[in-house]
LOTOR-93839 format. One record per residue (C-alpha): residue in one letter; x, y, z. Coordinates in steps of 0.02 Angstrom, whole numbers, plus 50000, padded with zeros to 5 digits. Layout:
AXYZ/...
This chain:
X500074999249995/X500575018449979/X500985025550154/X500065042450190/X501005058150163/X500455076250160/X500115073849963/X499365056149992/X498155063350123/X497745078350012/X497335065749870/X495915058749977/X495005075249944/X495325076049758/X493835080149653/X493395069249520/X493075076249343/X491205081849328/X491325088449497/X490385106449528/X491395117549644/X490695133049719/X489085131149614/X490085136449463/X491695127149421/X491645109749339/X493225099849367/X493855093649203/X495675085749261/X497005088149382/X498505097649328/X499685096049482/X499995097849655/X501185111649725/X501765117149918/X500165126349939/X498835118349853/X498085107949707/X497805114549530/X496405108449423/X495855111949233/X494015117349251/X492725126049149/X491805142249219/X489935136949189/X489515156249202/X490605161749065/X490845143948979/X492805146548979/X494135135049023/X495085141749190/X496305133649309/X495785132349486/X496965132449635/X496275125149797/X497185127949962/X497685110950023/X496525104550170/X497885101950292/X498395120850290/X496685127750286/X496795130650458/X498365139050476/X498205157750463/X499925160850385/X499535148250245/X497815155850207/X498445173250207/X499725168750078/X498455161149977/X497475177849989/X498965187349964/X499195179349783/X497445185149732/X497555202449804/X499285206549730/X499145196049561/X497575206449521/X498525223049541/X499595218049391/X498865220149223/X499955212349075/X499665199448952/X501255190649018/X500485188449190/X499285174649221/X497635184449258/X496815179549417/X494805180349426/X494105178049584/X494165170049772/X492865157549814/X492475143149937/X491825126249927/X491385114450077/X492605125250189/X494005124250047/X494605140649966/X495055141649786/X495655153549656/X495065154849478/X496285160649348/X496775160249161/X497065142249095/X498685142048996/X498745126148887/X500545122148886/X501875117249019/X502925123949146/X504775131149083/X505605120049202/X504825104049122/X505515111148958/X507175113949021/X507225096949104/X506785089548927/X507795099848822/X509175107048901/X509975124048839/X508655132548720/X509265141448563/X509775159448600/X508395167448503/X507155156948588/X507875160248764/X507935178348717/X506095178448665/X505455171348836/X506685182148933/X505925197948847/X504185192348885/X504525189349072/X505385205049076/X503705212949010/X502765204449143/X503945210449285/X503895228049208/X501985228149241/X502135219649418/X503545233049477/X502565247749403/X501135242749515/X502295241549673/X502325222549657/X503895210349682/X503685193449644/X505085186949761/X504865168249686/X505165168649505/X505895151949438/X505585140949282/X504215131149386/X503195147049397/X503365152249208/X502065144049097/X502425142648892/X500915138948799/X500885129748634/X501285145048528/X502895147548646/X502215163048737/X502825165048919/X501695169249064/X502265173149251/X501245163849387/X501205161849578/X501215177549665/X500955167749835/X502535174949908/X502535192249814/X502415207349919/X502005225349885/X503385238149897/X502095250149979/X501595238650120/X502425239850290/X503525225350354/X503285214950212/X505085216250127/X506115220250278/X507775212750308/X507935196650415/X506795184350320/X507345173450174/X505875169250069/X505945161249892/X506595144749817/X508375143649881/X509055138049703/X508465155149620/X508755167449778/X509575184049734/X511035188149840/X510165200349955/X508815187949973/X510065174450035/X510725187750150/X509075190450222/X509205208850172/X507945220950115/X507425218749939/X506645227949795/X506215224349619/X508065222349573/X507905206149645/X506755199649531/X508015205049393/X509415195549470/X508195179749469/X507745183349286/X509615183549248/X509695166049323/X508345158549212/X509145167249067/X510785158849102/X509975141949131/X508955145048967/X510735148848877/X511705135448953/X510605121749010/X511295123949189/X511265135049334/X512915145549386/X514055139349514/X513755121949502/X514785109149589/X514595112849774/X513245112449900/X511795124049903/X512585133750041/X514115135349956/X513265140149794/X512355154249878/X514085159849969/X514765161249795/X513215170349740/X513335183249878/X515275186449834/X515445187149652/X514615186649477/X514695169249394/X515805166849244/X515245173449083/X513905162848980/X515135162848829/X516245151048941/X514915137048929/X514195142248757/X515465151848660/X514115152948521/X513145165548632/X512935182248545/X514055195848647/X512695207748681/X511635193348764/X513165186948869/X513335204948921/X511515206548975/X511565190749078/X513105196949159/X512245213949201/X510855204649267/X511805193749390/X512875206749479/X513015204449664/X512515222449706/X510825227649652/X511585246349604/X512675236649470/X511355228449381/X510095235649259/X508915246349353/X507315241449286/X506305226649188/X505975241049048/X507835242649027/X508015223748995/X506575225448864/X507465239148778/X509185230448783/X508355215948697/X507555225148567/X509165235748530/X510355221848563/X511335234148648/X511765234048847/X512205251048908/X513915252748992/X513965250549178/X515255264849219/X514205280449277/X515075296849320/X514675301849509/X514735320949533/X516455316849611/X517095307549466/X516345320549346/X517315334149425/X518865325249417/X518645320149248/X518315338449191/X519915343249269/X520955328049197/X520095330949028/X520805348049011/X522555342849064/X522625325148971/X521495328548820/X520465312648840/X521575302948948/X520585305149110/X519655289749115/X521195279749103/X522055288949224/X520705288849358/X520555269349328/X522465268249349/X522625277749506/X521065270349577/X521075251449534/X519495241249576/X519525229649711/X519225210549667/X517495204949652/X517535194349805/X518185208549914/X517065223349955/X517545241149991/X517405247050171/X516845262650251/X518375269750319/X518725268850514/X519705280650609/X521345270850599/X522905269050522/X523465256750399/X525325253650403/X525955247850234/X527405235650214/X529185243850230/X529935245550062/X531635244250034/X532915240349891/X533115220949839/X534275212949959/X534585229250050/X534025223050231/X533095207050192/X531135204950168/X531095195550347/X531895211450442/X530865224450342/X529235214250390/X529775214850570/X530175232950572/X528425236450521/X527625225850632/X528675233750784/X527965251450722/X526275244550724/X526365237650898/X527125254350953/X525665264350875/X524445252750961/X525215256651118/X525015275351077/X523455281951172/X522165287851043/X522965278950895/X521975264150814/X523005253150688/X522495238750564/X523445224450651/X524775215150553/X523815198850519/X522455208950455/X523515218350331/X524305203650264/X522595195550228/X522165210250141/X523695211650028/X523445193949982/X521565196549954/X522115212049832/X523475202249744/X523455184749793/X525075181749678/X526005196749753/X526355201049565/X526625218849596/X526805235349715/X525355234249847/X524275248849788/X524065259349951/X522265266349906/X521505250549848/X522205242150007/X521425256250126/X519825253950054/X519925234550084/X520275236850277/X519225252650295/X520515265450371/X520405283950348/X522495285150352/X523725275750273/X525565276850326/X526895272150182/X528715267350239/X530335267050145/X532135262350199/X533355267750073/X535305268550073/X535955286950069/X537525296350021/X539085292250124/X538455275350183/X537035281650274/X535185275750290/X533625286350252/X532075281750328/X530485289450248/X528565289850298/X527205297450207/X525395298950289/X523965301050178/X522325306050256/X520675301750164/X521675298450006/X522135316549980/X523215325750108/X524995320550127/X526235323750251/X528105317050234/X529295313950370/X531075306850366/X532685302350467/X534425298150430/X535705287650525/X537225276250494/X536245259650502/X534425255650441/X533805250550618/X534285267650695/X533675277350548/X532035268850557/X531985271650750/X532225290750740/X530855290750614/X529645281550721/X529995290050865/X529955309050799/X528795319750884/X528165327150709/X527435308750660/X526675306550832/X525735323150820/X525195319350634/X524455303050696/X523515311450844/X524405302050979/X524085308851160/X526055306651192/X527585317151137/X528185302151037/X527775283950981/X528485272051099/X529425262950960/X530825251651030/X532035238550947/X532325221051032/X533055224851198/X534945221451158/X536435226951073/X536945223550898/X537165210350814/X535935202650941/X534685215350875/X534915211450691/X534755193050734/X533195194750840/X532385205650700/X532875193150569/X532175177950661/X530505187550710/X530265192450530/X530595174750466/X529145169650590/X528005182450529/X528385176550342/X527995159250406/X526375163650485/X525905172050313/X526145156650224/X525215145850359/X526585136950439/X526405139350613/X527745125450660/X529045134850553/X528465150550641/X528665144250813/X530485137850774/X530845153950703/X530235165950840/X531015154750969/X532695159350898/X532145178250918/X531685177051093/X533235166251124/X534275181151050/X533285194451146/X532535187451307/X531625204451334/X530815205451158/X528955205551227/X528045205251057/X529075190850995/X528545180651161/X526795186251115/X526975178950940/X527765164251016/X526295160151121/X525085161250976/X526115150250868/X526185136551015/X524335136751032/X524145134350847/X525135119150841/X524295113451007/X525865116351136/X524975122351275/X526265122151392/X527525130251289/X526155144351265/X526015145751455/X527895148351461/X527915160351326/X526595171451399/X527505171651571/X529055177651490/X528075189151388/X527325196851542/X528925198251634/X529705206951470/X528225219051457/X528155223251634/X530025228451623/X529705238351477/X528125246951552/X527195244451386/X525205244751442/X524345239251285/X525515223751274/X525335220151465/X523375220851429/X523555209051283/X524655196251375/X523465196251520/X522005192951414/X522915178751330/X523485171151495/X521595172351560/X520965162551409/X522235148451446/X521835148351632/X520035145551588/X519395163551653/X518585170851492/X517655185451585/X519465192851639/X520075192251466/X518395201151395/X518715215251527/X520535217451461/X519935219151299/X518455231651348/X519905242051429/X520775242451265/X519175246351165/X518735261151282/X520355268751227/X520365265551046/X518535262850991/X519115258150813/X520285245250858/X519425229850769/X520665218150835/X520145222051012/X518425219250951/X518805203350894/X519725198851056/X518265203651152/X517025193251053/X518165178351057/X518255180751250/X516365181651268/X515995166851167/X517385156151257/X516345160651422/X514855154051343/X514035170551308/X513545165951134/X512375179851110/X513535193151171/X514855186051062/X513745185550899/X513175202550933/X514935209150944/X515505199550786/X513985205450695/X514505223750723/X516275219350676/X515805211850510/X514835226750459/X516335238150508/X517575226450416/X516625213450297/X518295207750230/X518935200350385/X518915181150385/X519305179750560/X517655188650611/X516615177250489/X517435162050554/X517155166550729/X515285171750696/X515025155450618/X515865145650754/X514705154550888/X513215152650790/X513305134150780/X513595133750968/X512095144650996/X511125131850877/X510995142050719/X511935129550609/X510915135650456/X511585153450448/X513285148450495/X513415136750354/X512485146550234/X513305163350255/X514695165450400/X515805150850374/X515725150550172/X516105168250177/X517605163750289/X518215150950184/X518245160350032/X519235174750110/X520345164850186/X520645154250021/X520825172049921/X522155177950049/X523085161050036/X522785156050233/X522845138750243/X522775138150430/X521215148850419/X520535138150287/X520725122350387/X519655130750534/X518325136150425/X518155118650343/X518155109250512/X516825122250568/X515915119650409/X515975100150435/X515235103950622/X513885114650543/X513505102050408/X513445088050537/X512155098650638/X511095101250498/X511105082650460/X512105084050287/X513405068650349/X514255067250169/X514635086150164/X515155086150338/X516325070250299/X517075079750155/X517425094950265/X518155085250401/X519355076150275/X519855092750196/X520235100350378/X521205084050415/X522355086650270/X522625104550292/X522965103150473/X524125089550433/X524975101150312/X525135116450415/X525695106750559/X524215110450681/X524255094350784/X522915098950905/X521745104850764/X522145089550665/X521655079350822/X520015088250839/X519655085750650/X520045067250668/X518785065150813/X517465074450720/X517725063050561/X517675047950682/X516035054150739/X515265055850570/X515985040650504/X515095030750659/X513515039250609/X513655032150427/X513985014450504/X515785015050443/X516365007650632/X518025002050590/X518555018250497/X517825027350640/X518795018650763/X520555021750670/X520155039950667/X519875040950851/X521455030150882/X522495042150784/X521605057350872/X521995049651042/X523765046651010/X523935064950949/X523115072851114/X524225060351219/X525755065551140/X525255085351157/X524765080651351/X522985086051304/X521875079851443/X520355088951371/X520665081851202/X520815064651279/X519165067551369/X518375071251197/X518995055651120/X518295045251259/X516585052651238/X516855049251052/X517215032051080/X515645030751197/X514565036851052/X515445023650923/X515015010251048/X513255017051067/X513075016050870/X513664997750883/X512364995151002/X513644990951144/X512835001951291/X513884995251431/X515574999351338/X514755015751298/X514355020351481/X516115016651530/X516885027551396/X515535041851455/X515895040851639/X517875042551600/X517465056651483/X516295065551624/X517625063251759/X519035071151653/X517825085251603/X517365088751771/X519115089551835/X519545102351701/X518105112551745/X517425110651550/X515615114151563/X515185110551395/X515935093851396/X515205089651552/X513455093051496/X513755082951346/X514345068251447/X512905069951573/X511725068751421/X512585053851352/X512715044651520/X510715047451545/X510365039151381/X511565024251404/X510625021551574/X508995022451496/X509435009251360/X510204999051503/X508554999551614/X509145010951748/X507745024151728/X507975033151889/X509935035751853/X509385040251676/X508205053051742/X509455060351858/X510805062351733/X509635071051600/X509005082751707/X510745088351749/X511125089551578/X509635099751528/X510015112051661/X511935114051615/X511495116551430/X510245130551483/X511485139151595/X512785137851437/X511305143151318/X511765128651200/X510145124951106/X510695110851015/X511315101051170/X509475106951268/X508555098651117/X509535083251123/X509245081751309/X507495084851281/X507285072051157/X508055058451279/X506955064651416/X505515061251294/X506055043151264/X506175040351460/X504355047851494/X503765035351351/X504595021051442/X503795027451601/X502115029651523/X502175047651562/X501235050751392/X500885069551420/X502665074151476/X503475064251352/X502495074551212/X502815090751291/X504755087051290/X504615080151114/X503485094551037/X504755106751112/X506305098251042/X505435096350875/X504875115050876/X506695121250914/X507455110250793/X506375115450648/X506595133450695/X508505131550686/X508275121150527/X509285106950608/X508775092150508/X509525079150612/X508845084350763/X506985086150676/X507245068450609/X507685061850796/X506185071150874/X505055065450731/X505605047350764/X505325048650959/X503535055650928/X503165041350811/X503555029850949/X502465039151084/X500965040250937/X501205020850928/X501145017451111/X499535027751120/X498745020250972/X498735035050859/X499245024650709/X498925038250573/X500195049450662/X501305036650697/X501495031650528/X501565050650477/X502885054650589/X503955039050556/X503815041450372/X504365060150388/X505815054350502/X506335040650376/X506385054350236/X507455065950336/X508715052550380/X508825046750205/X509155064850149/X510605064650269/X511035046450215/X510905041350400/X510825021550394/X510485019550581/X509045033750584/X508295025550408/X508325008050511/X507575016550669/X506075025850584/X505665011150467/X505534998850592/X504345009650697/X503305011750540/X503244993250522/X502684990650705/X501305002650682/X500704993050532/X500824976650627/X499824984850759/X498214986550662/X498514969550566/X499084977250408/X500344961550391/X500574961750198/X501064980250202/X502164977850353/X503094962850268/X503414974550125/X504064988450210/X505164977550327/X505984970050156/X506304987950099/X507254989950251/X508454975350227/X509884986150164/X509864999450305/X509644984150440/X511054975150372/X512144989350414/X511234993850586/X511654991150760/X511224974750859/X509834982350940/X509014987650782/X509324971650701/X508614961950871/X507014973150837/X506844968150649/X506994949650698/X505594950550823/X504564959550704/X505014945250585/X504514932650715/X502804941150721/X502594939650548/X503004921950548/X501894917750694/X500374926150601/X500744916950445/X500794899850537/X502584896750508/X503114891050681/X504864884850617/X505264902350556/X504614910150705/X505684900950822/X507194904050709/X506904922750716/X506564923350902/X508204914150933/X509094926450827/X508234941450921/X508684935251096/X510514933151045/X510564950950972/X509624958151114/X510994950651234/X512394958751121/X511504975551128/X511474977251307/X509744985951291/X508764978651439/X506944981951381/X507294973851211/X508084958151299/X506474957451407/X505344960351249/X506294945851167/X506034934251319/X504214939651309/X503944936251134/X504824917751167/X503554914151307/X502054923851256/X500954907451228/X501274903551414/X502024918251515/X501894907751673/X503254896651604/X504564910451636/X504264917251824/X505684929251806/X504724939451672/X503474944951805/X504744950951913/X505914958451769/X504574967951691/X503804975451856/X505574979851906/X506064988951751/X504615000951751/X504405001251565/X502445004651563/X502224998551373/X503314982451417/X502424979751568/X500694981551482/X501224969751342/X501704955951477/X499974957951560/X499154957051412/X499964940151373/X499674934651548/X497714938451534/X497554929351366/X498414914251446/X497304915051591/X495774917251473/X496224902351381/X496304891851542/X494794898651608/X495644905751750/X494664920951803/X495694924151957/X497234925551867/X496414935151730/X495744947751849/X497364948951945/X498364954651797/X496864966051739/X496964974551907/X498834977851887/X498424985851711/X497094995851761/X498155011151842/X499345010951694/X497905012351573/X497255027851666/X498775037851593/X497945040051433/X497565030851277/X498585015551250/X498615005251085/X498114988451161/X496904995951299/X495334988951201/X496124969851205/X496404971151392/X494734977651428/X493894965951303/X494694951051397/X493784953951565/X492044958651472/X491194944651537/X492114943051702/X491854961551759/X490994964051915/X490604980452012/X491074984652197/X489664974052261/X490224958552166/X488824959852040/X489154957251846/X489434976151774/X489464980351583/X490694993951608/X492184983451549/X491334979751399/X490924997751379/X492665002851402/X493264990051279/X492074997351155/X492615014551184/X494485010151166/X494275000351011/X493285016350931/X494655026850979/X495865015150904/X494985013450741/X494705032350722/X496535033350724/X496935021250587/X497245027250411/X495635024150314/X496445011850189/X496975000350324/X495334999950426/X494514985650322/X495924975050354/X496004979150545/X494274975850541/X494214956950478/X495634953950593/X494464957850748/X494044940950847/X492284937650909/X491814945751074/X492784936451220/X491894919651291/X492974919551461/X492004912851606/X491134926751721/X491934928351892/X490504920851982/X490544903651873/X492394902851911/X492254904752103/X490804892052098/
C-alpha cells in the first residue's frame, strides 16, 4: 500500500472530473500539486470558458499564515495588468476549501521544458526573457515584487508565449514590514544575493532571478554548479558567475553582457528596471555600467583639460578596483601601516617585515591611535593581489581594510654609507605629510623616524612620541632577533605555524626581553597545540612587558593568559579596557568577542561579531568566529549558509591555509548539525589534510575526532575507530587531557552506534570525570546527557532521569540550544518508557519546534522518530505512520543508515499493530539494506518483527528461528527492555513458564512493556478459564491504563468483558463499554485504507467465564 503523506492525504480529498465546485466550476482534470495547493483544469459554467483552479490544501486551511499567503496571491496578482502575467479571476469557497480561479494556460512549465531539452537556442531564450521582463515591468510598475520567480512559475503555451504565475510570496513595496530584512523568502536555487542574506529587497531582486533563468536557458545549467547549495549561495553573494560564453561560446556578445549585468552581486550594478531589459533586448545593446558620480565628473573635467582625453584611463589607473570577492569598506578612524619597502637585498624581507610590525605595535601602544593589525594587513594584501605580482596599491588596500589614514614606509641607502627612513601619511586619500630621518644604519634610521615628535603629532597620539623600541639587546643581537622575528612572521603568512614557532624561538633566545616576540611565540604554540609552551611564552612575555612598561602589550598578554587559565570574563574585561581607549580598534573587538564566546556568552559574542563584520566585512577571522559561535548557539543553518562560507572564501583568497582549515572544520560541524553527513565528512577530511599540512597537531586531532563521529553515524565503524585512535595518540603526545576526554566521549558514541551500551557507559563516565576535573562545562553537559541515555538503554531509569535533568540544566546555563534539544529528546524517550505520555509529548514537541526553527535536520528527524514511538504506544496509528515516514525521509536525506532503520522499523510496528501484515512485510523487506548495517539493537528489533509475521503466517519454525536470533542480538546490544521484549515474545504463549518475566518487567518500570506482559498473562489466563489470574493481571493494568490512550487498551478491557463485576460483586457491563470505547478510539486513528483489514482481524467477543462461575 502507499503510505500516507501530506500529498497522499490530500489525494483523499481530490475532486473527480465532473464535480461542481462553488456552484460554478466544473472539474475537468487535475494539473498538479504544489506546496500550497492543488491545481485543476476546470470550466467556468457562468462564462463557459476554461479556467485553472488552485485549491488551498486542506491540511493548511486552518493555518492563518497559509491562508494569508493564498489570499495575498489573489490581491497582488490582481494589481498587475499584463498579458504576460496569469490573470486572476476570483476567490471562492467550496465546502470550507478556499480556491482561486485564473486564466488557463494550455502548455507546460519552463522547468519541464528545460529538463527535457536542456539549453534553448539563443533566440528562443531571448524571446522568453523579453516576455518575462514585460510581465515584471507591469508588476513593478504596480509596486509588486514577485520574490519567487523560477522556471516552475513560468508557463509556456503551445505558441511559445511565456506567462508569470504564482504570486504566493509576492510583496507590495508600499506595504509595511513585508520586504524588510531578516527573512529569507523564495526558492533557494533562485535566490538573489540580497535574498540569501536576508536583506531588504526591491524590484532588482526579481531582475537577478530573471538573469539566473536566462543563464539556465542559454547554458542548460545554473551558475556556480559543483558545490552544496550553501556554497553556491555563498559564491552568489560574493561574485558574479563566469560569463555565459565560457559554457556556450556561440552566445551573442550582447546577450552575454546582458546576462552578466543582471547577475551582478550588488543591485546598484545591475540594469535598474525590467523596462531597461526589454529595451536592451530590442536594441541588442547593453548600456555601459560605468556611471560618473558628481565627484568622478569633477575629476574627469579637470583631467580632460590637462590630459586631452586621458582622464578615464588615469582615474582607473590611480584608483584600481578591488577584486569582485572583496568589498570596499567605509573608513574607520585608524591607520593602515603599509609594508616597509627597501631596495632588493638591502636588509632582507624578514627584517623589513619585523620593523613594520614593531611600528604597528608601538602605534597600538599610543593612546588615541587605532591601527590595522599586522595579520589583517597581510590578509588584505593577499586578497588584493593573491600572487604578489606587483607593488601593493595603498589606496586600494586602504579601501579593503577601511582605514581613513595610510602610512607608507621606505628605507633607502643614502650618500656616505648612511641610511634614510621615509614615511608618508595620507589622510582620506588626499592630504599628504612626509617625514624622514637619516642615520648610519637602517635600524637606527627607522627608530629615529618612528619616534619623531612630528609623526606622533600627525597621527594624533596623546604622547610626545610613539613608544617604538627595537629588541632590547645590542647589535648584532638586535639584527638576529629582528631577522628571526621577521622569518616567523613570513612563516605565519604562508600558514606554517610550526616553522613560525621555530623561528620566533630563535628571536626570543637572541633577545629574552623581546615581549612582542614572546606574544607571537605564544600564538604559534597554541596554533600547533603546544599549550605548555604557550604558557611559558606568555609568562616570559609578561615579565618583559612589565619591565618595558608597555600597557597595551601587558593588557593583551593578560587577556591571553586569562583564556588559557579558563577565565574568559577576565579576558573580555582586558579587551573592553582597550576598546575604551581606541574605539576603532577592530582587533580588540575581535578579541573581546572571542572571550565572550569562550565564556559561553554566545549571544554577546555574536552581537559583537555582527557589529565587527559590518565595520570590516573582509576580515575572515570575524566571519569564522561568527560562524563558530552561531553553531554553538544552535543556528547552524546561517553559520553554514553565510558566515563560514564567507570565511572560507576570504581565507582562500588570502592564501591562509591555517584559516582555511579552521573554516573547513567548522563547516563540517555545521553540516553535521544540519544532518548533511556526506558534506560534513568531506569538510572534515579537507580539514584533516590542511591541518596536517600546516602542522596544527591539536587541530588535526580535533578534526580526526569529528571525522570519527560522522563515520560512526554512517555505520563505518572500523574507519571511525581508526580516526579516533589517531586522535587519541595526538592528544596524548600533546598532554591534552581535554582532548583525551573528548576522544573518550566519541568512543562512547561509537560503542553506542554499535549497540554496545555497557561499553558506551564506561567511556562516557571516563569523559565526564576528566571534564569535571578540567572544569569544562560544555563537555560535562554532553557527558551527562550521554550517560543518561546509556542508563535509559540499560534500564536504569532513575539514574537516567537524574543525569538527563542535570544535563538539561547545564545546557540551559550555557545557552546551548542544540544540547538542550538532544536532552529533551532523551527525556521524551524516558517519559514514554515510564508511561508519562503528556510529559513525553511536551518534551518532544518542544525539541521538534526548536530543531525546525533552527533548521537542524538531524535533530528534527530524531524528534519525529521519538514522536512516532509515542504515537504508536498511544494507538494514534495515523500520526505514528506520518511521523515515522517523515523522520525516515529526513534520515534518507542525510544518508543516516541507523536513522533510516530506526524510523522504518517503527513504521513496520505501526502497521503490525493494526494487522496490516502484507504492508508490514513489504516495508520490512525494503529496510533490509539499512538493517544490514544497523546496530545489534535494531537488528534485534527487526528479528522480533520477523518472528511476529511468521507467527501470524502460521510458520512456527521460522518464528522460532527469528526469536532465537532476536534474543542473541538483544543480549549483544545490552538494551534491557529489548532483552525482556525478546524473552516475552519467546514465552508469550505461556508467560507463566518464565516466572522471572513477572519480576523483571515489574522491576524495570517500562510501562508499554509491562502492559504487553500483562496482556499476554491475561490471554493465557483466559485460555485456561482462570478468572482469578485474569482479573489479577487486569487490576495491575488498570492504573497504567488511566494515564491516557494506549494501543492495546481495548484488548485488555475486552478480555474481562464477561468477568467484570462492580464493588458489590455483581456483573457489570462497564468493562465491555470501556473496551468498545477504546476500540473506537483506536479505529478512528487508523488510516482509512487500513481499516478494512483491521476490522477483518477483530476476533469475536470474549467468551471467558464470568467471575461467579469461576469461583463456583
